[in-house]
N, C-alpha and C positions, 0 to 999 in steps of 0.2 A: 527445388526451387533457388534462385538466386538471391541471397541477403545481401543488401548493402547498408541498412539501417534496422537496427532491432530496437523498438522501445523497452527498456525494462519496467516501465512505471507508467502503466495507464490504469483506468477505473471502470468498474461498473456500480453505479451506485443506487441503491434504493429508490430513491426519486424516481429512478428512470426504468424499473422495472416493470413488467405487467400488471396493470391494476388489482389483477384477482388473484396473482400467483401464490400468495401465502394462504387467503382464506379458500381457496380450491384447492389445494394441494395438503393442508393440515390435517391431522389426523381429528377426529370428531371432539375428541376431550379440548383440543386447542383453538379451533376455528374462530371462536369468540375473543380470543388473545391475541391475534394476528394481527399486524399492520393491514390497513385497507384504506382505502380513498374515499373522501366523502368532499362535499363542497364547503369550501372558505371564502373568505372575505377577499382573497384574492385568487380566486378560482381553486380546483381541485387541488385537494392535498392529502398528504399521508399522515395517518393518524393510528392510535390504538386505543384501545378503551382502558387501559393502565394510566393513560396521561401521556404517551410517548409522542412528541410530533417529530415527524422526517421531512418535513417541507413540501413545497410545492410539489404535484406530480411533473416531471421533467423539466425541475428547476434549476438554478445554477451552484455548480459544485455539489461537494458531499452533503451541504445541509439543505439542499432542493430552495435555495432563495431565490425571491422576486427578482426579475433580471429589471434594474434602472438604469437607462442609456446615460452615459457619461459619468458613471460612478466609479467603473473599473475599466482600464483601458483595455486588459486581456478580455472580458468578458465582451466589450464591444466588438473586437477583433471574429470572436465567435460566432457572436451574433450576425456580424456581415455574412456568414454561412449559412444563415437561416436555421440554425440550430434550434434555438429556443422558440422560434415561432412553429417551427415544423414539430416541436414539442406541443406546443398548445393545440395545434392539429393532431394531434394523437399519433404522429409519425417520431417512433421513439429510435432516433439513428443510433444513439450510446448502446441500446438493447438489442437492435437488428443487426443480425450478423451480416447480412447483404451489404446494409446500408452503412455499416460502420467499417467495411471494407473500403467503401467509398472515401470514407473521411481518413482511413490511414493511406490511401494511395493519393489523394490529394496533399499529404505532409511529408510524401517520400518515404514512408515508411513499410516496412514488409512484414513486420511482426510486432506483436505486444504479448506483454506479461499483465495481465489481467486482476488488479487488486479488487476486491469485494466489498462487502457490506459490513465490516466489522466493527466499525463506528456506531451502527444503527443497534446494537445489542446492549449499548449504555443507556440509549436513549428509551427502549422500549421498557424499562423498569421492571422487567419480569424474567428473571435468569431462564426459568423452565422454558417460556414462550421463545426465549430467544434462542435456546437449543433447537428447538423445532424450526425457527426461522431459518438457522443457517444450514439444516439439514435439507429444507426446501430449495434453497439458494443453491446449494453445491449441487444437487441434482440438475436443477436447471442448468448450470454451469456446464456440466457434463454435458449435454445436448448442444449448446451454445457452441461450444469448442469442437464437437466433431463436427460443425459445418465445414470449418476450415482448421485444422489441425496443424497446419504448418505455418498458420499464422496467428494462432490464438493460444496463448499459454496459459491456463485458468489456473488460479490458487486458491484452494478450497479454504472456507474461513470454517475457523475452529470455536468451538464453544470459551469464554472465557469465564472465570469464577467458579469454574467446574472443572479440575483436572481430571477425572475420571472419565467424563463427557467428552472433554477435549481429546485423550485418549482413543477412545472409541470412534469418534469421528475419524481421527487419523489415519486409522486402521481401514475405515470403512471409504474413506475418499480415496485412499490408496488401490483399493480395488477397485474403485471405478475409473482410474486412469489419468487423473488429475497431474498436473506437472508440478505441484509443489502446495503448502498450506502456509497461510497467515495466521497468527496470533495476535489477539488484540493489545495494544497499551492503553492498559485503564488504570483509573485512579484508584479502583479498589482491591486492584490485584496484589498479590505477595510480590516483593523484589525478586529478580530472576536468578539473585543468587542464594534465594532460600531452600533450604533442604525438602521443601514441600513439592518442587519441581522436577525430583530427582525419576520419579515413574515417568514423567513427560520425557524427558531427556532420554531415556532408554528406548522407549517407543518412536522416537524421531531418529534414532542411530537405527533401530530395526526397519524400519520401513524405507529409509534413504532417499527421502524426499527433501528439496530443499525447505526450510523454514524461513518464514519471511515477519519481519517486524516493520510497521510501518508509521512514520510519524503521528504524533499526536498531542492534542494541545495540553498543555500541562494544568491547565485548570478546568474544571466543568463549564461550559458556555451559560448554561442555566443560573451559574452562581453573580452573572452580570446584570441578571433580569431587572434589577431595582436599583442599580446605579443610573445618572445622569447619563443622557445621550453622548453628549461630549466625550463623557470617561469611557464610555463604552468603546468609542471609536478608537483612543487611545490603549484601552485593554484589547483591542483586536489586534490594532497594530504591534503590542508587544508580542501577542500570541505568535503572528505571522514571521516576526523578525527573529525569534530565537527557537520556536519548535523544533527544529531540525535536531539544533545541538545537544537538545534534551536524550537523544539516543544515546549520549556516553552511558547514561544509567543503564542500559541493557549491554552494550558492549564491553565496560568494565566488570558488569556482574556476570556475566557467562564465562568472560577469560578467567577473573579472580576465583571464581568458585571451581576452576578445574573442568566445566564441561567439556571445552573443546580438547583437553588431554585427553580425559577419560574415555571420549565418545568423536574419534577422528572422522568417522562419516557424516558428523552432522555438518551440514553446509548453512549459513546463514547468510540472509540477504536483508539489505535494510532500506525499505523504499522510501522515496524522496528523502534521503538521508541528508542530501548536500555532502560536500567531501572538502571544502577550505578549512573545517575544523578538524579535520581528523589525524591530520601530521602533527597538531601539537597533542592531541588526546594519546596517540599512540607514543610519541616520547615523553609525555608525561608519565603513562603507565610502564613504560620501560624502566624509567628512572627511579618510579618508586618500588617496582619490582626488585633491583638491582640493590636500592638503599635499604629497604626495611621488610620485604615481602617474599624473601626468597623460601620461605616457609609455606607457601600455598600449594607448593607442590609443582610447578610448573617446569617443564624441562627445557624450555626455551623462554626468550622474553617476550612478553605480551604482542607485540609487534609481529612474531611468528605466526600466531596464532591467527591474526588477523589476516595476513597475505595468504596463508595456508586454508583457511575456512571460511573466510566473510566476503563480502560484496556490498558495495556503496551505490546508491542509485542517485543521479540528480538531474536536473534539466537545465540550468544555468547557473555554472559557478565560476567566474573567470578568475579569483583567487586561486580556488582548486584545481583549475587548469594548469595553473603554473607550477603545482607541486605534486603532479601526479605521479612522478618518481619517488618522493616521501612517501607518498600513499600506497604505492604499489600498482601499477599499472594493471596487471592482473586483476586486482580486486574493483576494479571500477566499471559502471554498467550507464550509459545514458539513458534517459527517459523523457517522455515528453509531457508527461501528466495529462493527457487527453480524458476526459474534458473538463478539467478542471481549471480553475481562475489563476493558480498559481504555476501553471505552465506554459508552454510555448508554442502549442497547437494555435491554428495552424501554420506557424513560421518556423518549425522546428530547423528545416535546413537553412534558414539564415542565421539560427542562434548557435547552431552546430559549428559552421563556418566562420561565426566571429569568435566562437571561445578557443577552436582548436588550431586556428592560423598558424599559430607559432609550431605547430607539434608535427613532426614528420606522418607522412600518410598512414604509415602502418601501425604508428600507434593512436592516432584518432578511429583507424578501423576498428582496432581491438575494443577500443572504447565504447563505440557507437555501434558494433556489430559481434565481432568474434567473442569477447568475453559472455554475453549474453547467450549467443547461439550455441556455444560448450557448455555452459553452466546448464542448459534447459534442454541439451540434446538435440537442437535443431541443425548444428551442424558438427562433423567429426572433427 
């Protein structure tokens, strides 16, 4: 297949999953603890008996929000394609492999990297049940990607808060043939520099699958439940304005802890990370390493590990597009973020042309196609 555009950051959200997926496939002991669909005030909604709420069935974005015309310009554009109307009628374009291809084609995209339901684990409020939920999702994802392996690059979801379980699932999904794995950025996890993660790093090195971290809010959404509505909007604005830059806590941790020095096979991609902040972060890490952290055991500046083993994805970052050489062209992968409201579907071609117009065509091709194609083995 000829690839011209590969989206390195797209999504399969829990709210778009088949309504009986988890209850039908869970082991007997877990069936009652799985997410399921029930009637709610705004229509069918995903919930769990542990108090978890996962949004409206086929709702807007990862939270499964209610679509309100005129509130969100990007959602309005997606609604014009009948995405949410189809969802209300039980037509799950996001999780139907054939219908999703049509949405790819509409956007001029030939392949997608599929991030999954990691955020749902924190909302389930039941770690053991979350592990079973991820197992079921990963099995479903394998079958989904098999329909068009040249166009769907699935990332297995690893349990969070249970490193032994994460390692076991990592080995399992590697045998199932998925193209990579993602680990949740969660509020209750030990930081990535903590020695507790060492067995996990060893396992990632052994299976040789790309490891992914997707952006995540710095504050649990439910902590905003009791504040006035006006302040909730300000809180949400704060989250979406800066959540990508929070990934410096993972970038610096895995480099500073020597993870990439000890394990050169480990490849790390940061989903929806944005890139405009990265040149400063690399320069800052290099300066501090040279000034007072030469005892970390790193054999080259931190920026060297970034360029050797890391990738960043973004949908629209005009500042970052002016700094691609400072970041490292080889480390950049564009993504549409479909079907999230922070993304650029169904206008990806417009935004690609606008932010890369100043770059030579061969550099643009690397960012929107070649880097991802090689990283995931779609092209040689």
